[in-house]
C-alpha positions in Angstrom: 107.8 2.3 153.6 104.5 0.7 153.9 103.8 3.6 156.2 104.9 6.3 153.2 103.3 4.2 150.6 99.4 4.7 152.3 100.3 8.4 152.7 101.6 8.6 149.0 98.1 6.8 148.0 96.4 9.4 150.3 97.8 12.4 149.0 97.5 11.1 145.5 93.9 10.8 146.2 93.4 13.8 147.6 94.9 15.4 144.6 92.9 13.7 142.3 89.6 14.9 144.3 90.2 18.2 143.9 91.6 18.1 140.1 88.1 16.6 139.6 86.0 19.6 141.8 88.5 22.5 140.4 87.4 20.8 136.6 83.5 20.5 137.1 83.8 24.1 138.7 85.1 25.5 135.5 82.8 23.7 133.5 80.1 25.0 135.9 78.9 21.7 136.9 80.1 22.2 140.9 79.2 24.5 142.9 81.7 26.7 144.8 82.4 28.4 147.9 82.8 32.1 147.5 85.6 34.7 149.6 83.5 37.4 151.2 84.1 40.6 149.4 86.6 42.3 151.7 88.9 39.3 151.6 88.3 39.4 147.5 89.1 42.9 147.7 92.8 42.1 149.5 93.5 39.6 147.4 93.2 42.2 144.2 95.5 44.6 146.4 98.3 42.3 146.7 98.5 40.9 143.1 98.5 44.8 141.8 100.8 45.3 145.0 103.1 41.8 143.7 102.7 42.9 139.8 103.9 46.3 139.9 106.6 46.0 142.6 108.3 43.0 140.0 108.1 45.4 137.2 109.4 48.7 139.1 112.1 46.4 140.6 113.6 44.6 137.2 113.4 48.6 135.2 115.1 50.1 139.0 118.2 47.0 138.2 118.2 48.1 134.3 118.4 52.0 135.1 121.1 51.2 137.6 122.7 48.3 135.6 122.2 48.5 132.1 124.6 45.9 131.5 122.9 42.5 131.7 126.1 40.6 131.7 126.5 42.7 135.0 123.4 41.5 136.6 123.2 38.4 135.9 126.3 38.1 137.4 125.1 40.0 140.4 122.2 37.7 140.4 124.3 34.3 140.7 126.8 36.0 143.4 123.3 37.0 145.9 121.9 33.3 145.3 125.5 32.1 146.3 125.3 34.5 149.0 129.1 35.6 148.2 130.1 39.6 147.9 129.9 40.8 144.9 133.0 42.1 143.5 133.5 46.0 143.6 133.2 47.0 139.6 134.7 50.3 138.2 131.9 52.6 136.8 132.4 53.6 132.9 132.8 57.3 134.3 136.3 56.3 136.3 137.3 53.8 133.7 136.5 56.8 131.2 138.8 58.6 133.5 141.6 56.5 133.4 141.9 56.0 129.9 142.5 60.0 129.7 145.4 60.0 131.9 146.8 57.4 130.4 146.7 59.0 127.5 148.0 62.1 129.1 151.0 60.3 129.9 152.0 59.6 126.0 150.5 62.9 124.3 152.7 64.9 127.4 151.5 66.4 129.8 152.7 69.9 129.5 150.8 70.1 125.8 147.3 72.0 125.8 145.9 68.5 124.6 147.5 66.7 127.2 146.6 68.8 130.4 143.0 69.4 129.1 142.7 65.5 129.2 144.5 65.3 132.8 141.6 67.9 134.1 138.8 66.0 132.1 140.3 62.3 133.7 140.1 63.8 136.8 136.6 64.8 136.6 135.6 62.0 135.0 137.0 60.1 137.4 135.1 62.2 140.6 131.8 61.3 138.2 132.1 57.9 138.4 133.2 57.8 142.3 129.5 59.8 142.8 127.9 57.3 140.4 129.3 53.9 142.2 128.2 55.9 145.4 124.4 56.4 144.3 124.4 53.2 143.2 125.5 51.6 146.3 123.3 53.5 148.1 120.4 53.0 146.1 120.6 49.4 145.8 120.6 49.5 149.8 117.6 51.5 150.4 115.3 51.2 147.5 116.2 47.7 145.5 117.2 45.6 148.2 113.4 46.5 150.3 111.3 45.3 147.3 113.4 42.1 146.9 112.9 41.4 150.4 109.2 41.5 149.7 109.2 39.7 146.2 111.3 36.6 147.5 109.9 37.0 151.4 106.6 38.2 152.3 105.2 37.7 148.5 106.0 34.1 149.0 104.3 33.6 152.0 101.2 35.1 151.6 101.6 32.9 148.0 101.8 29.8 150.0 98.8 30.6 152.4 96.7 31.5 149.1 97.3 28.0 148.3 96.1 26.4 151.1 93.5 28.5 151.1 92.4 27.4 147.8 92.7 23.8 149.1 90.5 24.5 151.7 88.1 25.8 150.0 88.0 23.1 147.6 88.3 20.4 150.0 84.9 22.6 151.6 83.3 22.0 148.8 84.0 18.5 148.1 82.9 18.0 151.4 79.4 19.5 150.4 78.9 17.8 147.3 79.1 14.6 149.7 76.9 15.4 152.1 74.1 16.6 149.4 74.5 13.4 147.5 74.5 11.4 150.4 71.0 13.3 151.5 69.4 12.5 148.0 70.6 9.0 148.6 68.6 8.7 152.1 66.0 10.1 150.6 65.1 7.5 148.1 66.4 4.7 150.1 66.2 5.8 153.9 69.3 3.7 154.7 72.1 6.4 154.5 71.9 7.9 158.0 75.4 7.1 158.9 77.0 8.0 155.4 74.6 11.6 156.0 76.4 11.7 158.9 80.0 11.0 158.4 79.9 12.7 155.5 78.4 16.0 157.7 81.2 15.8 160.3 83.6 15.9 157.2 81.9 19.5 156.2 82.1 20.8 159.7 85.7 19.8 159.9 86.4 21.0 156.4 84.8 24.2 157.0 86.6 25.0 160.5 89.9 24.4 158.2 88.5 26.9 155.8 87.5 29.5 158.0 90.9 29.1 160.2 93.0 29.1 157.0 90.9 32.3 155.3 91.9 34.5 158.7 95.3 33.8 158.2 95.4 34.7 154.9 93.2 38.0 155.5 95.8 38.7 158.3 98.9 38.7 155.6 97.0 40.5 153.2 96.4 43.3 155.5 99.8 43.6 156.0 100.6 44.9 152.2 99.2 48.4 153.7 102.5 48.5 155.8 104.6 46.6 153.0 102.9 50.1 151.0 104.2 52.9 153.7 107.5 50.9 153.7 108.1 50.8 150.1 106.7 55.2 150.1 109.8 55.4 152.7 112.0 53.8 150.2 111.2 56.4 147.1 111.8 59.0 149.3 115.4 58.1 149.7 115.9 56.6 146.4 114.9 60.0 145.0 117.3 61.9 147.7 119.6 59.9 146.4 119.0 60.8 143.0 118.7 64.4 143.5 122.4 63.7 145.5 124.0 62.7 142.4 122.5 64.8 139.8 124.0 67.3 142.3 127.3 66.4 142.5 127.4 65.5 138.5 126.4 69.5 138.0 128.8 70.7 140.3 131.4 68.7 138.8 130.7 70.1 135.2 130.7 73.8 136.3 133.8 73.8 137.7 135.2 71.6 134.8 133.7 74.2 132.5 135.2 76.8 134.7 138.8 75.1 134.4 138.9 75.1 130.6 137.5 78.2 130.0 140.4 79.4 132.0 142.9 77.1 129.9 141.6 78.4 126.8 141.7 82.0 127.5 145.3 81.2 128.3 146.4 79.1 125.5 144.6 80.8 122.8 144.5 84.6 123.5 142.4 86.6 121.2 144.2 87.7 117.9 142.1 90.4 117.5 142.4 91.7 121.0 145.0 90.8 122.6 147.1 94.5 121.2 144.1 96.8 121.7 144.7 99.7 123.7 142.6 100.8 126.7 140.5 103.3 124.5 140.0 101.0 122.3 136.1 101.1 121.1 134.4 97.5 120.4 131.0 96.3 118.2 129.9 93.0 118.2 127.0 91.3 115.5 123.2 91.4 115.8 123.3 87.4 116.1 124.1 86.3 119.7 123.6 82.5 120.3 121.6 80.8 122.8 124.5 78.3 123.6 127.2 81.2 125.1 127.8 80.1 129.1 125.8 82.6 131.4 128.1 85.7 132.2 130.4 84.7 128.9 130.5 87.1 126.1 131.6 86.6 122.7 134.9 88.8 121.7 134.1 91.9 120.3 135.9 93.4 117.2 138.6 96.3 117.8 137.6 100.1 116.0 141.1 101.3 116.6 144.0 100.1 114.6 146.0 96.7 115.1 149.2 95.6 113.5 148.5 94.3 110.2 145.1 95.1 109.8 144.4 98.4 108.0 141.4 100.0 108.7 139.2 103.5 108.7 139.4 105.8 111.9 136.6 104.7 112.5 133.5 102.3 112.2 133.2 98.2 112.0 135.9 96.1 110.8 136.0 95.6 107.2 136.4 91.9 106.7 138.9 92.4 103.3 141.1 94.6 105.8 142.3 91.6 107.4 145.5 90.2 105.6 144.4 86.9 104.1 146.2 84.8 101.3 146.4 85.2 98.0 143.3 82.3 97.9 140.7 84.0 100.2 140.7 80.7 102.2 141.8 80.5 105.4 141.1 78.1 108.6 139.4 79.4 111.8 139.0 78.4 114.8 135.3 78.6 116.7 135.3 80.2 120.2 131.8 79.8 120.9 128.8 77.7 120.0 126.5 79.3 117.4 122.9 78.4 116.0 121.5 79.3 112.6 118.6 81.5 113.0 118.3 80.8 109.3 119.3 78.0 106.3 121.6 81.0 104.7 123.9 80.7 107.8 126.0 77.8 109.6 125.7 76.4 112.8 129.1 76.4 114.8 130.5 74.1 117.7 133.2 75.3 120.1 136.5 74.6 119.2 136.1 72.9 115.5 137.9 74.0 112.6 136.4 75.6 109.4 137.3 77.2 106.5 136.1 80.8 105.6 136.3 82.9 103.2 134.5 86.3 101.9 132.6 87.5 98.9 132.4 90.7 97.2 129.9 93.1 98.6 129.3 91.0 101.7 128.4 92.5 105.4 131.9 93.0 107.0 130.9 91.5 110.1 130.3 87.7 108.7 132.5 85.6 106.3 131.0 82.4 104.7 132.2 79.1 106.3 132.8 75.9 104.9 132.6 72.6 106.9 132.8 69.1 104.7 129.6 69.9 102.3 128.6 72.0 104.6 128.1 75.9 103.7 126.8 79.5 105.4 127.2 82.9 106.6 129.3 82.9 109.9 129.9 86.1 112.4 133.2 86.5 112.9 133.2 87.6 116.1 132.6 84.0 117.0 135.9 82.6 115.3 139.9 83.4 115.8 141.3 83.3 112.5 144.6 81.1 112.2 147.4 81.8 110.1 
């Protein structure tokens, strides 16, 4: 107990003298030993590395797991050294919901069968996302975390020791200076000067040793950059693989949906046309049409229920319509309006269409809610 009390008293005394030295340095009333330029540059480089690594690490966590509650949960599992439970991705959850909905709506219905197709691909997208998250966490996040929680903590500890050794060195320098001043005045302080100089030599040795240890650790930052560069390449590779898989899945899904739509919603204008039928299309062409897919053209030969001239474009007034002139139409393709007189369209939506006297026969007036504008006939499937 007596030994611990003495040690506590000694440590308190050292802390106090260091605090006094630090305060006097800040006030400019005490001299400060400066580190050499090379060591200062290493310290500045290490601080820059730590700050940016921390920001990149935090933002990558947000990118991979946007849910803050889930991030906090994962943090506690890591601190408790327990395995993080497997979590269903949003894509997998959405896919499961779609499959469940298809069972209730009927898998044989157009909507139900489409939900099954889309749900299966959403599950695949979710699986690709899960693999990407796991790969990125292992190959990118883990090395960054190891640096921040391992290497950087060691560097910070040695830097604090170096700062304490520097303060001790400057305290000894101040004591020698005071002892020599007293000796010059009284000529009776030779022992005090010798004692102060001995303490100074010891403090200088400890400072130099600690400076060398700190220097070696800081020079290791270069190898840290090399390691992080390799991890960054692996992270980009994982991203490229993930997005390539997503692109492939979406292309396959679009093909399946296009095939299913062509079977479920055959073109009412061209379905009864004979092989010799010629066709014409309006000049406006949407930039959103998928490559290789062209909008259906209107046949110029006679079709049951449609009266027309032997040749020439389809006349909208030739199409049998209700007496009101208004009817529903299903949009077959996306269409971007070229000016304010036209109405932009989205594939598969339903709009109300009608014609007005003197209007171009290849166009109709379309209404969607409060929006109204011209729409091309070839982009529509008129419904009964």
